[in-house]
C-alpha positions as CSV (number, residue, x, y, z in Angstrom):
1,M,0.0,0.1,0.0
2,G,1.7,3.3,-0.8
3,G,1.2,6.7,0.6
4,L,2.5,8.1,4.1
5,P,4.2,5.3,6.4
6,L,1.8,3.4,8.7
7,V,2.9,3.0,12.3
8,L,0.7,0.8,14.8
9,L,1.7,0.3,18.4
10,A,0.5,-2.6,20.1
11,G,-1.2,-2.5,23.8
12,M,0.5,-4.4,27.0
13,N,1.3,-8.0,26.5
14,C,0.2,-7.4,23.0
15,T,2.1,-7.9,19.6
16,A,1.8,-7.1,16.1
17,E,-0.4,-10.1,15.7
18,L,-3.1,-7.8,16.8
19,W,-3.3,-6.3,13.3
20,T,-3.2,-9.8,11.4
21,G,-6.3,-9.9,9.3
22,C,-6.7,-6.1,9.0
23,G,-5.3,-5.5,5.4
24,V,-2.5,-3.3,7.0
25,D,0.5,-5.6,6.4
26,D,3.0,-3.0,5.2
27,A,2.6,-1.3,8.6
28,L,5.6,-0.6,10.8
29,T,4.8,-2.1,14.1
30,P,7.6,-0.9,16.7
31,V,7.8,-3.1,20.0
32,L,7.2,-1.1,23.4
33,D,10.2,-2.3,25.3
34,R,11.4,0.9,27.3
35,P,10.7,1.1,31.2
36,T,9.5,4.9,30.9
37,I,7.4,6.9,28.8
38,D,10.2,9.5,28.2
39,E,12.6,6.5,27.3
40,Q,10.1,5.0,24.7
41,V,9.1,8.2,22.8
42,E,12.7,9.1,22.7
43,Q,13.6,5.8,21.0
44,L,10.5,5.8,18.6
45,A,11.3,9.4,17.5
46,D,15.0,8.3,16.6
47,T,13.7,5.2,14.5
48,L,10.8,6.2,12.8
49,P,10.3,7.7,9.3
50,E,10.3,11.5,9.1
51,R,6.5,11.6,8.5
52,F,4.1,9.0,9.5
53,V,0.5,8.3,10.4
54,L,0.4,7.0,13.9
55,G,-2.2,4.6,15.4
56,G,-2.0,2.4,18.5
57,L,-4.2,0.5,20.7
58,S,-4.4,0.6,24.7
59,L,-0.7,1.4,25.9
60,G,0.1,1.8,22.3
61,A,-2.1,4.6,21.8
62,I,-0.9,6.4,24.9
63,V,2.6,6.3,23.7
64,A,1.2,7.4,20.3
65,M,-0.5,10.4,21.8
66,E,2.6,11.3,23.9
67,L,4.8,11.1,20.6
68,A,2.3,13.2,19.0
69,V,2.2,15.5,21.7
70,R,6.0,16.2,21.6
71,A,6.5,15.9,18.1
72,P,3.3,16.8,16.0
73,D,5.4,17.9,13.0
74,R,6.2,14.2,12.4
75,V,2.7,12.9,12.7
76,A,0.3,13.4,9.8
77,G,-2.7,11.8,11.5
78,L,-3.6,9.8,14.6
79,C,-6.0,6.9,14.9
80,F,-6.4,5.2,18.6
81,A,-8.3,2.5,19.7
82,S,-9.4,1.0,23.2
83,T,-7.3,3.6,25.1
84,N,-7.3,6.3,28.1
85,A,-5.4,9.7,28.0
86,K,-5.9,10.1,31.8
87,A,-3.4,9.5,34.4
88,P,-3.0,6.0,36.1
89,T,-5.3,5.7,39.2
90,D,-3.9,4.3,42.6
91,A,-5.8,1.1,41.6
92,Q,-4.2,0.6,38.4
93,Q,-0.8,1.2,39.7
94,A,-1.2,-1.6,42.5
95,G,-2.5,-4.1,39.9
96,W,0.6,-3.3,37.8
97,R,2.6,-4.0,41.0
98,E,0.8,-7.0,41.7
99,W,1.6,-8.4,38.3
100,T,5.2,-7.5,39.1
101,R,5.2,-9.7,41.9
102,Q,3.4,-12.7,40.5
103,L,6.3,-12.2,37.7
104,D,8.6,-12.3,40.4
105,D,7.1,-15.4,42.0
106,G,7.2,-17.4,38.5
107,A,4.1,-16.5,36.6
108,T,4.3,-16.1,32.9
109,A,3.4,-13.5,30.7
110,A,1.1,-16.1,29.0
111,E,-0.6,-16.9,32.4
112,L,-1.2,-13.4,33.5
113,Q,-2.8,-12.6,29.8
114,R,-5.1,-15.6,30.8
115,S,-6.1,-14.3,33.6
116,I,-7.7,-11.3,32.2
117,L,-9.1,-12.7,29.2
118,P,-12.9,-11.5,30.2
119,A,-11.5,-8.0,30.5
120,L,-9.7,-8.5,26.7
121,L,-12.6,-9.9,24.7
122,S,-16.2,-9.3,24.7
123,A,-18.7,-12.5,25.4
124,E,-18.6,-13.2,21.8
125,G,-14.9,-13.0,21.4
126,L,-14.5,-15.3,24.4
127,A,-16.6,-17.9,22.8
128,R,-14.2,-18.4,20.2
129,P,-11.2,-20.5,20.9
130,D,-9.3,-19.4,18.0
131,L,-9.4,-15.9,19.4
132,V,-8.5,-16.9,23.0
133,T,-5.6,-19.2,21.4
134,R,-4.1,-15.7,20.1
135,V,-4.4,-13.7,22.7
136,V,-2.8,-16.0,25.3
137,A,0.1,-16.6,22.3
138,M,0.6,-12.8,22.2
139,G,1.5,-13.0,25.9
140,E,3.8,-15.9,25.4
141,E,5.7,-14.1,22.5
142,T,5.9,-10.9,24.7
143,G,7.6,-12.8,27.3
144,E,8.3,-11.9,31.1
145,R,11.3,-9.4,30.4
146,M,9.1,-7.4,28.0
147,L,6.0,-7.2,30.1
148,R,8.2,-5.9,32.9
149,A,9.2,-3.2,31.0
150,Q,5.8,-2.4,29.8
151,L,4.6,-2.4,33.4
152,L,7.2,-0.1,34.4
153,L,5.9,2.1,31.3
154,Q,2.5,2.0,32.2
155,S,3.5,3.4,35.9
156,T,5.0,6.5,34.6
157,R,2.0,7.9,32.3
158,H,0.4,10.8,33.0
159,D,-2.7,13.1,31.8
160,L,-2.7,13.9,28.5
161,L,-5.9,15.4,28.0
162,A,-4.9,19.1,28.6
163,R,-2.3,18.6,26.2
164,L,-4.5,16.9,23.2
165,P,-5.6,20.4,22.2
166,E,-2.1,21.2,21.0
167,V,-2.3,18.4,18.6
168,R,-4.0,19.6,15.4
169,V,-3.6,16.9,13.1
170,P,-6.7,14.5,11.7
171,A,-7.8,12.0,14.4
172,L,-9.9,8.8,14.4
173,V,-11.0,7.3,17.9
174,I,-12.1,3.9,17.7
175,S,-14.1,2.6,20.5
176,G,-15.4,-0.7,21.8
177,T,-18.8,-0.9,22.8
178,A,-18.0,-3.8,25.2
179,D,-14.7,-2.7,26.3
180,A,-14.5,-3.5,30.0
181,I,-10.8,-1.7,30.1
182,C,-11.4,1.5,28.4
183,P,-15.3,2.2,28.1
184,P,-16.5,4.6,25.4
185,T,-16.4,7.5,27.8
186,F,-13.0,7.7,27.5
187,H,-12.9,8.1,24.0
188,T,-15.6,10.7,23.8
189,E,-13.1,12.8,26.4
190,I,-10.1,12.0,23.7
191,A,-11.9,13.3,20.8
192,A,-13.4,16.4,22.5
193,A,-9.6,17.4,23.4
194,L,-8.6,16.7,19.8
195,P,-9.7,19.4,17.2
196,G,-11.4,17.8,14.3
197,A,-11.5,14.1,15.8
198,R,-14.0,12.0,15.2
199,V,-15.4,8.7,17.1
200,V,-16.4,5.3,15.6
201,A,-18.2,2.6,17.9
202,V,-17.4,-0.8,17.2
203,D,-19.1,-3.6,18.5
204,A,-16.2,-5.6,20.1
205,G,-14.5,-5.6,23.2
206,H,-10.9,-4.0,24.3
207,L,-8.9,-6.4,21.5
208,L,-10.9,-4.6,18.9
209,P,-8.5,-5.6,15.8
210,L,-8.9,-9.1,16.7
211,E,-12.6,-9.2,17.0
212,R,-13.3,-7.4,14.2
213,P,-10.4,-7.2,11.7
214,D,-12.4,-6.2,8.6
215,Q,-14.2,-3.3,10.1
216,I,-10.9,-2.0,11.9
217,G,-9.0,-2.6,8.9
218,A,-11.2,-0.6,6.5
219,L,-11.2,2.4,8.7
220,V,-7.8,2.3,9.3
221,R,-7.2,2.1,5.6
222,A,-9.5,4.8,4.6
223,F,-8.3,7.1,7.1
224,R,-4.9,6.7,5.8
225,T,-6.1,7.1,2.3
226,R,-7.8,10.6,3.2
227,L,-4.1,11.7,4.4
228,G,-2.4,11.1,1.2
């Protein structure tokens, strides 16, 4: 596919497998492996093309927002899904520390992924063994070392809503109607902060591209095409 390079960032304990079947096989899919938001954004800025369309899901979208705020001249357009622009809550921080403790005690990234399947997939998605297998396999591919780094990365997030109005590029915000982690209200907040953003609701859970690859792929491809 021609046009501007497309960069897609996966969520925590997920991989480029998220985008399989979406028809965006030429996308760049950097791995999130730095322990702080500052280091991660700096690493991406140093290695990505001069200008690109930037997309992400969950933690990947949070990093994408941070990169767009810091380097708006590099980003031609933004496409977010299943995400949250607010600072972490105390409960979230405690949950990430608990996962780190479980890793210390010998838990694997795949086991931790399996433990939150009802939060990652809708009821329809959970009823599909193929999707469950793919979700757990992403945790296995991520591995314990990478997951530790991503847990630390999560803990260094901060509120982005006040900064998003500075990002004046086209933006597409995709929300899962059955997302138990990032409900639709999170996405309307983000769209309200981004000038000219539009929100699209998709009938799926948190891992939208896995449950609805055709629909998500069509949205991303059309958005990229409009940007030229």
